[in-house]
The first five atom37 places (N, CA, C, CB, O) and aatype in JSON, in Angstrom:
{
  "aatype": [12, 11, 10, 10, 10, 3, 5, 7, 10, 14, 10, 15, 0, 0, 0, 10, 10, 1, 3, 0, 7, 9, 3, 16, 9, 8, 19, 7, 3, 9, 7, 12, 15, 5, 0, 6, 3, 16, 6, 9, 9, 5, 11, 0, 1, 6, 6, 6, 1, 9, 19, 19, 16, 10, 3, 0, 3, 13, 8, 16, 10, 10, 0, 10, 3, 6, 0, 19, 15, 14, 15, 19, 9, 1, 19, 1, 9, 6, 1, 10, 1, 0, 5, 0, 10, 12, 3, 10, 10, 10, 12, 19, 9, 0, 5, 4, 6, 6, 3, 10, 6, 5, 7, 15, 0, 9, 15, 9, 6, 14, 15, 1, 9, 1, 9, 1, 1, 10, 14, 10, 9, 14, 3, 19],
  "atom_mask": [
    [1, 1, 1, 1, 1],
    [1, 1, 1, 1, 1],
    [1, 1, 1, 1, 1],
    [1, 1, 1, 1, 1],
    [1, 1, 1, 1, 1],
    [1, 1, 1, 1, 1],
    [1, 1, 1, 1, 1],
    [1, 1, 1, 0, 1],
    [1, 1, 1, 1, 1],
    [1, 1, 1, 1, 1],
    [1, 1, 1, 1, 1],
    [1, 1, 1, 1, 1],
    [1, 1, 1, 1, 1],
    [1, 1, 1, 1, 1],
    [1, 1, 1, 1, 1],
    [1, 1, 1, 1, 1],
    [1, 1, 1, 1, 1],
    [1, 1, 1, 1, 1],
    [1, 1, 1, 1, 1],
    [1, 1, 1, 1, 1],
    [1, 1, 1, 0, 1],
    [1, 1, 1, 1, 1],
    [1, 1, 1, 1, 1],
    [1, 1, 1, 1, 1],
    [1, 1, 1, 1, 1],
    [1, 1, 1, 1, 1],
    [1, 1, 1, 1, 1],
    [1, 1, 1, 0, 1],
    [1, 1, 1, 1, 1],
    [1, 1, 1, 1, 1],
    [1, 1, 1, 0, 1],
    [1, 1, 1, 1, 1],
    [1, 1, 1, 1, 1],
    [1, 1, 1, 1, 1],
    [1, 1, 1, 1, 1],
    [1, 1, 1, 1, 1],
    [1, 1, 1, 1, 1],
    [1, 1, 1, 1, 1],
    [1, 1, 1, 1, 1],
    [1, 1, 1, 1, 1],
    [1, 1, 1, 1, 1],
    [1, 1, 1, 1, 1],
    [1, 1, 1, 1, 1],
    [1, 1, 1, 1, 1],
    [1, 1, 1, 1, 1],
    [1, 1, 1, 1, 1],
    [1, 1, 1, 1, 1],
    [1, 1, 1, 1, 1],
    [1, 1, 1, 1, 1],
    [1, 1, 1, 1, 1],
    [1, 1, 1, 1, 1],
    [1, 1, 1, 1, 1],
    [1, 1, 1, 1, 1],
    [1, 1, 1, 1, 1],
    [1, 1, 1, 1, 1],
    [1, 1, 1, 1, 1],
    [1, 1, 1, 1, 1],
    [1, 1, 1, 1, 1],
    [1, 1, 1, 1, 1],
    [1, 1, 1, 1, 1],
    [1, 1, 1, 1, 1],
    [1, 1, 1, 1, 1],
    [1, 1, 1, 1, 1],
    [1, 1, 1, 1, 1],
    [1, 1, 1, 1, 1],
    [1, 1, 1, 1, 1],
    [1, 1, 1, 1, 1],
    [1, 1, 1, 1, 1],
    [1, 1, 1, 1, 1],
    [1, 1, 1, 1, 1],
    [1, 1, 1, 1, 1],
    [1, 1, 1, 1, 1],
    [1, 1, 1, 1, 1],
    [1, 1, 1, 1, 1],
    [1, 1, 1, 1, 1],
    [1, 1, 1, 1, 1],
    [1, 1, 1, 1, 1],
    [1, 1, 1, 1, 1],
    [1, 1, 1, 1, 1],
    [1, 1, 1, 1, 1],
    [1, 1, 1, 1, 1],
    [1, 1, 1, 1, 1],
    [1, 1, 1, 1, 1],
    [1, 1, 1, 1, 1],
    [1, 1, 1, 1, 1],
    [1, 1, 1, 1, 1],
    [1, 1, 1, 1, 1],
    [1, 1, 1, 1, 1],
    [1, 1, 1, 1, 1],
    [1, 1, 1, 1, 1],
    [1, 1, 1, 1, 1],
    [1, 1, 1, 1, 1],
    [1, 1, 1, 1, 1],
    [1, 1, 1, 1, 1],
    [1, 1, 1, 1, 1],
    [1, 1, 1, 1, 1],
    [1, 1, 1, 1, 1],
    [1, 1, 1, 1, 1],
    [1, 1, 1, 1, 1],
    [1, 1, 1, 1, 1],
    [1, 1, 1, 1, 1],
    [1, 1, 1, 1, 1],
    [1, 1, 1, 0, 1],
    [1, 1, 1, 1, 1],
    [1, 1, 1, 1, 1],
    [1, 1, 1, 1, 1],
    [1, 1, 1, 1, 1],
    [1, 1, 1, 1, 1],
    [1, 1, 1, 1, 1],
    [1, 1, 1, 1, 1],
    [1, 1, 1, 1, 1],
    [1, 1, 1, 1, 1],
    [1, 1, 1, 1, 1],
    [1, 1, 1, 1, 1],
    [1, 1, 1, 1, 1],
    [1, 1, 1, 1, 1],
    [1, 1, 1, 1, 1],
    [1, 1, 1, 1, 1],
    [1, 1, 1, 1, 1],
    [1, 1, 1, 1, 1],
    [1, 1, 1, 1, 1],
    [1, 1, 1, 1, 1],
    [1, 1, 1, 1, 1],
    [1, 1, 1, 1, 1]
  ],
  "atom_positions": [
    [[143.0, 126.3, 140.91], [142.09, 125.05, 139.83], [142.63, 123.74, 140.76], [142.79, 124.89, 137.62], [143.66, 123.5, 141.39]],
    [[141.34, 123.02, 140.5], [141.11, 121.79, 140.81], [140.71, 120.83, 139.78], [140.28, 121.82, 141.71], [140.02, 121.19, 138.82]],
    [[141.13, 119.57, 139.93], [141.24, 118.48, 138.75], [141.09, 116.94, 139.1], [142.67, 118.6, 138.09], [141.95, 116.38, 139.78]],
    [[140.0, 116.28, 138.63], [139.5, 115.34, 138.75], [140.16, 114.65, 137.74], [138.26, 115.44, 138.79], [140.37, 115.48, 136.86]],
    [[140.68, 113.36, 137.33], [141.54, 112.3, 136.81], [140.47, 111.06, 136.71], [142.92, 112.0, 137.85], [140.15, 110.45, 137.73]],
    [[139.96, 110.75, 135.49], [139.28, 110.29, 134.99], [140.03, 108.45, 135.22], [139.09, 111.15, 133.64], [141.17, 108.45, 135.69]],
    [[139.53, 107.33, 134.98], [140.04, 106.03, 134.82], [140.44, 106.14, 133.0], [138.72, 104.73, 135.38], [139.78, 106.49, 132.02]],
    [[141.99, 105.6, 133.21], [142.47, 105.26, 131.7], [143.77, 106.39, 131.83], [0.0, 0.0, 0.0], [144.84, 106.08, 131.31]],
    [[143.66, 107.52, 132.43], [145.17, 108.47, 132.82], [145.91, 108.11, 133.83], [144.99, 109.92, 133.22], [145.34, 107.97, 134.92]],
    [[147.33, 107.87, 133.73], [148.0, 107.64, 134.7], [147.35, 108.13, 136.74], [149.29, 108.42, 134.05], [146.99, 109.23, 137.16]],
    [[147.44, 106.97, 137.39], [147.13, 107.5, 138.43], [148.51, 108.06, 139.73], [146.14, 106.43, 138.86], [148.48, 108.45, 140.89]],
    [[149.28, 107.89, 139.0], [150.92, 108.63, 139.29], [150.47, 110.04, 138.69], [152.58, 107.79, 138.24], [151.08, 110.91, 139.32]],
    [[149.92, 110.41, 138.04], [149.87, 111.77, 137.37], [149.29, 112.42, 138.36], [149.12, 111.93, 136.0], [149.75, 113.56, 138.35]],
    [[148.36, 112.27, 139.37], [147.94, 112.89, 140.76], [148.4, 113.55, 141.03], [147.89, 112.44, 141.73], [148.31, 114.78, 140.95]],
    [[149.31, 112.59, 141.62], [150.55, 112.73, 142.56], [151.73, 113.97, 142.18], [151.33, 111.2, 142.5], [152.25, 114.77, 142.96]],
    [[151.9, 113.84, 141.0], [152.82, 114.23, 140.42], [152.3, 115.98, 139.89], [153.15, 113.05, 139.32], [153.22, 116.67, 139.45]],
    [[151.09, 116.54, 139.93], [150.15, 117.32, 140.1], [150.0, 118.03, 140.85], [149.44, 116.98, 140.12], [149.98, 119.22, 140.55]],
    [[149.79, 117.55, 142.35], [149.57, 118.08, 143.42], [150.67, 118.72, 143.77], [149.13, 117.31, 144.27], [150.59, 119.89, 144.17]],
    [[152.0, 118.01, 143.67], [153.66, 118.62, 143.77], [153.95, 119.58, 143.1], [154.74, 117.77, 143.38], [154.67, 120.39, 143.68]],
    [[153.59, 119.89, 141.73], [152.99, 121.06, 141.24], [152.59, 122.02, 141.78], [152.22, 120.9, 140.72], [152.97, 123.17, 141.58]],
    [[151.23, 121.42, 143.03], [150.79, 122.72, 143.49], [149.29, 122.85, 143.08], [0.0, 0.0, 0.0], [148.5, 123.61, 143.64]],
    [[148.92, 121.91, 141.91], [147.39, 121.63, 141.63], [147.08, 120.66, 142.3], [146.96, 121.35, 140.3], [147.8, 119.66, 142.35]],
    [[145.66, 120.77, 143.11], [144.74, 120.34, 144.28], [144.2, 119.44, 142.88], [143.55, 121.7, 145.35], [143.66, 119.91, 141.88]],
    [[144.61, 117.66, 143.22], [144.25, 116.81, 141.79], [143.88, 115.79, 142.32], [145.37, 116.46, 140.65], [144.56, 115.68, 143.34]],
    [[143.06, 114.79, 142.23], [142.32, 113.88, 142.97], [142.02, 112.75, 141.34], [140.73, 114.8, 143.94], [141.53, 113.25, 140.33]],
    [[142.39, 111.35, 141.4], [142.3, 110.74, 140.54], [140.81, 109.41, 140.92], [143.85, 110.35, 140.3], [140.68, 108.84, 142.0]],
    [[140.09, 109.27, 139.97], [138.99, 108.6, 140.99], [139.4, 107.2, 141.23], [137.42, 108.58, 140.39], [138.54, 106.52, 141.8]],
    [[140.26, 106.76, 140.99], [140.88, 105.1, 141.21], [141.04, 105.81, 143.3], [0.0, 0.0, 0.0], [140.72, 105.2, 144.32]],
    [[141.67, 107.26, 143.16], [141.56, 107.19, 145.03], [140.65, 107.21, 145.37], [142.03, 108.09, 145.94], [140.51, 106.99, 146.57]],
    [[139.7, 107.44, 144.71], [138.41, 108.03, 145.63], [137.22, 107.39, 145.78], [137.93, 109.22, 145.18], [136.17, 107.8, 146.28]],
    [[137.69, 105.72, 145.0], [136.51, 104.68, 145.12], [135.21, 104.86, 143.78], [0.0, 0.0, 0.0], [134.03, 104.5, 143.79]],
    [[136.02, 105.55, 142.72], [134.88, 105.94, 141.77], [135.83, 105.36, 140.56], [134.31, 107.8, 141.71], [135.64, 106.01, 139.54]],
    [[136.63, 104.49, 140.44], [137.38, 103.75, 139.07], [136.26, 103.35, 138.14], [138.33, 102.24, 139.46], [136.16, 103.8, 137.0]],
    [[135.46, 102.53, 138.66], [134.06, 102.03, 138.22], [132.43, 102.83, 137.9], [133.86, 101.16, 139.28], [131.34, 102.47, 137.44]],
    [[133.14, 104.27, 138.54], [131.71, 104.44, 138.54], [131.22, 105.42, 136.86], [131.32, 105.41, 140.22], [132.12, 105.83, 136.12]],
    [[129.68, 105.66, 136.52], [129.29, 106.27, 135.52], [129.96, 107.1, 135.55], [128.2, 106.55, 135.36], [130.48, 107.36, 136.63]],
    [[130.39, 108.17, 134.02], [130.14, 109.39, 133.69], [129.76, 110.21, 134.43], [129.53, 109.46, 132.95], [130.41, 111.14, 134.9]],
    [[128.01, 109.81, 134.71], [127.22, 111.09, 135.32], [127.78, 111.05, 136.59], [125.52, 111.06, 135.38], [127.73, 112.13, 137.18]],
    [[128.24, 110.22, 137.14], [128.49, 110.24, 138.61], [129.6, 111.16, 138.9], [128.81, 108.85, 139.17], [129.49, 111.9, 139.87]],
    [[130.88, 111.21, 138.0], [132.2, 111.16, 138.07], [131.42, 112.91, 137.43], [133.43, 109.72, 137.12], [131.51, 113.58, 138.46]],
    [[130.91, 113.65, 136.58], [130.75, 114.47, 136.35], [129.91, 115.64, 137.69], [130.3, 114.06, 135.2], [130.36, 116.75, 137.99]],
    [[128.82, 115.06, 138.2], [128.33, 115.19, 139.21], [129.62, 115.53, 140.66], [127.46, 113.91, 139.19], [129.6, 116.48, 141.45]],
    [[130.38, 114.65, 140.62], [131.69, 114.84, 142.13], [132.11, 116.03, 141.86], [133.29, 113.72, 142.28], [132.04, 117.02, 142.58]],
    [[132.69, 115.9, 140.52], [133.39, 117.86, 140.04], [132.89, 118.94, 140.16], [133.61, 118.3, 138.69], [133.46, 120.01, 140.31]],
    [[131.52, 118.66, 140.09], [130.31, 119.84, 139.89], [130.73, 120.04, 141.21], [128.46, 119.52, 139.5], [131.71, 120.76, 141.42]],
    [[130.01, 119.38, 142.31], [130.18, 119.47, 143.63], [131.62, 120.01, 144.39], [129.88, 118.19, 143.99], [131.71, 120.92, 145.22]],
    [[132.37, 119.44, 144.02], [133.71, 119.65, 144.22], [134.55, 121.35, 143.39], [134.33, 118.09, 143.56], [135.47, 122.11, 143.72]],
    [[133.5, 121.26, 142.13], [134.51, 122.71, 141.92], [135.66, 122.18, 141.5], [134.89, 123.72, 143.31], [136.78, 122.58, 141.83]],
    [[135.36, 121.07, 140.57], [136.99, 120.36, 139.98], [136.64, 120.23, 138.3], [137.45, 118.32, 140.83], [135.49, 120.29, 137.87]],
    [[137.84, 120.03, 137.46], [137.52, 120.22, 136.13], [137.88, 118.72, 135.92], [138.33, 121.46, 135.25], [138.93, 118.17, 136.27]],
    [[136.96, 118.24, 135.37], [137.26, 116.55, 134.87], [138.4, 116.4, 133.8], [135.81, 115.82, 134.05], [138.44, 117.2, 132.86]],
    [[139.32, 115.44, 133.91], [140.37, 115.77, 132.71], [140.39, 113.83, 132.58], [142.35, 116.94, 133.3], [140.73, 113.01, 133.43]],
    [[139.85, 113.59, 131.03], [139.61, 112.47, 130.4], [140.11, 111.84, 128.91], [138.46, 112.56, 130.44], [140.58, 112.71, 128.17]],
    [[140.09, 110.85, 128.49], [140.03, 110.11, 127.4], [138.95, 110.23, 126.79], [140.25, 108.97, 127.58], [139.27, 110.43, 125.62]],
    [[137.51, 110.22, 126.91], [136.11, 109.88, 127.21], [135.73, 111.1, 126.55], [135.61, 109.62, 128.8], [135.76, 112.25, 127.0]],
    [[135.36, 110.67, 125.4], [135.04, 112.06, 124.27], [133.26, 112.03, 124.72], [135.48, 111.62, 121.94], [132.56, 112.89, 124.2]],
    [[132.51, 110.89, 125.82], [130.91, 111.01, 126.21], [131.32, 112.06, 127.35], [129.94, 109.37, 126.81], [130.52, 111.75, 128.24]],
    [[131.83, 112.76, 127.69], [131.84, 113.67, 128.83], [131.71, 114.83, 128.07], [133.09, 113.65, 129.81], [131.42, 115.78, 128.8]],
    [[131.78, 115.09, 127.08], [131.45, 116.41, 126.11], [130.25, 116.33, 125.38], [132.51, 116.65, 125.01], [129.58, 117.34, 125.17]],
    [[129.9, 115.11, 124.95], [128.26, 114.58, 124.72], [127.28, 114.7, 126.05], [128.25, 112.81, 124.29], [126.14, 115.16, 125.95]],
    [[127.6, 114.43, 126.75], [126.92, 114.16, 128.7], [126.68, 115.77, 128.79], [128.5, 113.38, 130.43], [125.51, 116.14, 128.93]],
    [[127.95, 116.99, 128.71], [127.3, 118.36, 129.01], [126.41, 119.15, 128.17], [128.23, 119.19, 129.22], [125.58, 120.02, 128.43]],
    [[126.91, 118.45, 126.83], [125.68, 119.3, 125.98], [124.2, 118.98, 125.67], [126.09, 119.43, 124.7], [123.3, 119.77, 125.39]],
    [[124.15, 117.43, 125.81], [122.93, 117.05, 125.96], [122.08, 117.77, 127.76], [123.16, 115.23, 125.76], [120.95, 117.96, 128.23]],
    [[123.13, 117.88, 128.06], [122.29, 118.64, 129.61], [122.32, 119.93, 129.63], [122.96, 118.35, 131.13], [121.73, 120.67, 130.42]],
    [[123.29, 120.32, 128.4], [123.35, 122.23, 127.89], [123.71, 122.76, 129.5], [121.25, 123.18, 127.11], [123.18, 123.71, 130.08]],
    [[124.63, 121.99, 129.93], [125.26, 121.98, 131.24], [126.21, 123.25, 131.33], [126.08, 120.61, 131.46], [127.0, 123.43, 130.4]],
    [[126.19, 124.1, 132.33], [127.7, 124.9, 132.34], [128.32, 124.97, 133.74], [127.57, 126.54, 131.83], [128.37, 125.68, 134.74]],
    [[128.62, 124.17, 133.37], [130.05, 123.36, 134.36], [129.59, 121.1, 134.57], [129.92, 124.56, 136.91], [128.73, 120.27, 134.26]],
    [[130.51, 121.17, 135.08], [132.27, 121.49, 135.46], [132.94, 121.55, 133.64], [133.27, 119.62, 136.72], [132.31, 121.16, 132.66]],
    [[134.35, 122.15, 133.61], [134.39, 122.16, 132.51], [135.31, 121.04, 132.16], [134.63, 123.36, 132.11], [135.91, 120.7, 133.18]],
    [[135.52, 120.64, 131.56], [135.82, 119.02, 131.26], [137.18, 119.39, 130.1], [134.1, 117.94, 130.36], [137.15, 120.31, 129.29]],
    [[138.48, 118.29, 130.32], [139.5, 118.5, 129.4], [139.73, 117.4, 128.93], [140.59, 119.06, 129.81], [140.14, 116.68, 129.84]],
    [[139.66, 116.56, 127.42], [139.55, 116.1, 126.97], [141.0, 115.81, 126.21], [138.59, 116.43, 126.73], [141.4, 116.54, 125.31]],
    [[141.8, 114.55, 126.72], [142.61, 114.65, 125.93], [143.04, 113.31, 125.18], [143.5, 115.27, 126.55], [143.28, 112.23, 125.71]],
    [[143.07, 113.65, 123.73], [143.04, 112.88, 122.36], [144.59, 112.71, 122.2], [142.24, 113.78, 120.98], [145.0, 113.22, 121.16]],
    [[145.19, 112.34, 122.69], [146.89, 111.62, 122.62], [146.79, 110.7, 123.68], [148.39, 112.76, 122.96], [146.45, 110.88, 124.85]],
    [[147.19, 109.56, 123.04], [147.02, 108.48, 124.23], [148.37, 107.84, 124.3], [145.79, 107.27, 123.95], [149.27, 108.17, 123.52]],
    [[148.51, 107.05, 125.12], [149.76, 106.57, 126.16], [150.43, 107.36, 126.7], [150.74, 105.85, 125.69], [151.62, 107.18, 126.95]],
    [[149.64, 108.64, 127.05], [150.67, 109.53, 127.44], [151.42, 109.26, 129.1], [149.92, 111.0, 127.32], [150.49, 109.51, 129.87]],
    [[152.55, 108.92, 129.88], [152.65, 108.9, 131.19], [152.4, 109.81, 131.62], [153.55, 108.6, 131.66], [152.09, 110.89, 131.1]],
    [[152.55, 109.38, 133.06], [152.77, 110.64, 133.79], [152.9, 111.8, 134.03], [153.15, 110.7, 134.01], [152.16, 112.63, 134.56]],
    [[154.37, 111.87, 133.4], [155.14, 112.95, 133.45], [154.48, 113.87, 132.56], [156.52, 112.69, 133.14], [154.04, 115.0, 132.77]],
    [[154.48, 112.91, 131.17], [154.17, 113.54, 129.93], [152.47, 114.28, 130.19], [154.28, 112.22, 128.59], [152.32, 115.33, 129.56]],
    [[151.42, 113.91, 130.9], [150.4, 114.66, 131.07], [150.39, 115.6, 132.23], [149.41, 113.89, 131.08], [149.56, 116.5, 132.1]],
    [[150.85, 115.62, 132.95], [151.43, 116.65, 133.87], [151.67, 117.97, 133.29], [152.69, 116.19, 134.39], [150.92, 118.95, 133.27]],
    [[153.19, 117.77, 132.69], [153.38, 118.69, 131.4], [152.29, 118.91, 130.32], [154.48, 118.15, 130.64], [152.63, 119.79, 129.53]],
    [[151.44, 118.53, 130.12], [150.3, 119.09, 129.31], [149.7, 119.65, 129.9], [149.53, 118.43, 128.71], [149.45, 120.75, 129.41]],
    [[149.02, 119.35, 131.35], [147.99, 120.13, 131.4], [148.66, 121.33, 132.33], [146.65, 119.35, 131.96], [148.07, 122.38, 132.61]],
    [[149.86, 121.02, 132.72], [150.4, 122.76, 133.5], [150.01, 123.68, 131.88], [152.99, 122.92, 134.13], [149.27, 124.66, 131.95]],
    [[150.41, 123.35, 130.89], [150.36, 124.06, 129.66], [149.17, 124.51, 129.58], [150.68, 123.37, 128.52], [148.96, 125.68, 129.88]],
    [[148.14, 123.67, 129.16], [146.94, 123.91, 129.03], [146.21, 124.85, 130.06], [146.43, 122.76, 128.96], [145.63, 125.92, 129.85]],
    [[146.42, 124.05, 131.44], [145.65, 125.32, 132.53], [146.26, 126.68, 131.97], [146.15, 125.16, 134.51], [145.54, 127.65, 131.75]],
    [[147.68, 126.7, 131.74], [148.46, 128.02, 131.91], [147.63, 128.87, 130.49], [150.54, 127.74, 131.73], [147.13, 129.99, 130.62]],
    [[147.62, 128.33, 129.57], [146.54, 128.96, 128.5], [145.28, 128.97, 128.54], [146.6, 128.5, 127.41], [144.58, 129.63, 127.76]],
    [[144.75, 128.05, 129.7], [143.17, 128.61, 129.5], [142.56, 128.75, 130.59], [142.24, 127.8, 128.73], [141.52, 128.15, 130.85]],
    [[143.24, 129.7, 131.46], [142.68, 129.54, 132.61], [141.63, 130.08, 132.78], [143.32, 129.82, 133.45], [140.93, 129.76, 133.75]],
    [[141.34, 130.79, 132.13], [139.93, 132.06, 131.97], [138.67, 130.98, 131.65], [140.16, 133.52, 130.22], [137.49, 130.99, 132.02]],
    [[139.55, 129.89, 130.65], [137.78, 129.58, 130.03], [137.79, 128.54, 131.14], [137.34, 128.81, 128.01], [136.81, 128.78, 131.86]],
    [[138.52, 127.44, 131.62], [138.15, 126.62, 132.24], [137.39, 127.49, 133.84], [139.44, 125.61, 132.27], [136.46, 127.08, 134.53]],
    [[137.88, 128.26, 133.94], [137.02, 128.87, 135.02], [135.72, 129.31, 134.64], [137.64, 129.99, 135.6], [134.85, 129.26, 135.52]],
    [[135.32, 129.86, 133.14], [134.52, 130.08, 132.88], [133.46, 129.09, 132.78], [134.8, 130.62, 132.19], [132.3, 129.49, 132.91]],
    [[133.66, 128.03, 132.59], [133.31, 126.74, 132.03], [133.66, 126.0, 130.48], [0.0, 0.0, 0.0], [133.47, 126.99, 129.76]],
    [[133.87, 125.4, 129.98], [134.52, 125.35, 128.78], [134.67, 123.38, 128.89], [136.18, 126.54, 128.78], [134.67, 122.63, 129.86]],
    [[134.79, 123.09, 127.18], [135.18, 121.7, 127.27], [136.03, 121.85, 126.38], [134.22, 120.58, 127.08], [135.71, 122.49, 125.39]],
    [[137.1, 121.4, 126.47], [138.27, 121.39, 126.07], [138.64, 119.84, 125.7], [139.11, 122.05, 127.1], [138.63, 118.78, 126.32]],
    [[139.09, 120.42, 123.85], [140.22, 118.86, 123.44], [141.38, 119.45, 122.91], [139.62, 117.58, 122.05], [141.57, 120.43, 122.2]],
    [[142.33, 118.37, 123.59], [143.81, 118.62, 123.24], [143.68, 117.73, 122.44], [145.02, 118.52, 124.22], [142.75, 116.93, 122.45]],
    [[144.77, 117.75, 121.47], [144.86, 116.83, 120.4], [146.76, 117.4, 120.3], [143.47, 117.19, 118.79], [147.43, 118.21, 120.95]],
    [[147.08, 116.34, 118.99], [148.76, 116.39, 118.98], [148.78, 117.79, 118.82], [149.69, 115.51, 117.7], [149.67, 118.12, 119.61]],
    [[148.35, 118.81, 118.3], [148.65, 119.89, 117.06], [148.14, 120.7, 117.58], [148.17, 119.78, 115.62], [148.7, 121.79, 117.53]],
    [[146.7, 120.56, 118.43], [145.93, 121.88, 118.88], [145.08, 121.64, 119.6], [145.34, 122.67, 117.97], [144.4, 120.61, 119.65]],
    [[144.96, 123.24, 120.69], [143.81, 122.88, 121.72], [142.36, 123.64, 120.95], [144.23, 123.64, 123.54], [142.26, 124.73, 120.39]],
    [[141.49, 122.71, 121.17], [140.15, 123.2, 120.8], [139.14, 123.65, 122.21], [139.44, 121.93, 119.88], [138.96, 122.91, 123.17]],
    [[138.8, 124.46, 122.13], [137.93, 125.32, 123.38], [136.63, 125.62, 123.14], [138.48, 126.72, 123.73], [136.58, 126.62, 122.43]],
    [[135.22, 125.07, 123.5], [134.0, 125.35, 123.4], [133.33, 125.81, 124.89], [133.41, 124.17, 122.76], [133.23, 125.06, 125.86]],
    [[132.94, 127.1, 124.84], [132.33, 127.41, 125.88], [131.27, 126.87, 126.21], [132.17, 128.42, 125.91], [130.48, 126.54, 125.32]],
    [[130.98, 126.65, 127.55], [129.27, 125.79, 127.97], [128.44, 126.91, 128.31], [129.2, 124.57, 129.56], [128.87, 127.94, 128.84]],
    [[127.34, 126.72, 128.01], [126.57, 125.51, 127.32], [127.06, 125.04, 125.95], [125.1, 125.89, 127.11], [127.54, 125.82, 125.13]],
    [[126.89, 123.59, 125.72], [127.44, 123.46, 124.24], [126.11, 123.4, 123.84], [128.48, 122.15, 123.73], [125.31, 122.7, 124.46]],
    [[125.77, 124.11, 122.83], [124.08, 124.26, 122.27], [124.37, 124.35, 120.45], [123.09, 126.19, 123.04], [124.82, 125.2, 119.69]],
    [[123.87, 123.08, 120.33], [124.32, 122.82, 118.98], [123.71, 123.95, 118.33], [123.92, 121.4, 118.37], [122.6, 124.32, 118.73]],
    [[124.48, 124.78, 117.02], [124.07, 125.42, 116.12], [122.35, 125.09, 115.18], [125.28, 125.3, 115.4], [122.02, 124.04, 114.63]],
    [[121.68, 126.19, 115.27], [119.95, 125.54, 114.74], [120.27, 126.07, 113.45], [118.14, 126.28, 115.54], [119.47, 125.97, 112.52]]
  ]
}
């Protein structure tokens, strides 16, 4: 499992996740802190990484493109410190590993995890 943490998430969380055995980079570590969301999606796709973000735009972009990758985890809990974010992501990875490997848009809210498989095609 490989993660790409978006801007807005604690930079130090990437190091904690790496220490926990998860291959993780932060956009700030690779000179992409000002990158457009589409560039971050492309980087994740090229490196087979899962995007972790606070931004709803990633799920929208996946839907518009009818994309099958990359998986995106949207954290809808603000102001998480690095340790709390790491604990949350480790739990989500353990619970949703197959969904993440198959391609999914996951939203984490304080009381639930919502999983939608890619591609995100609207109901007709």
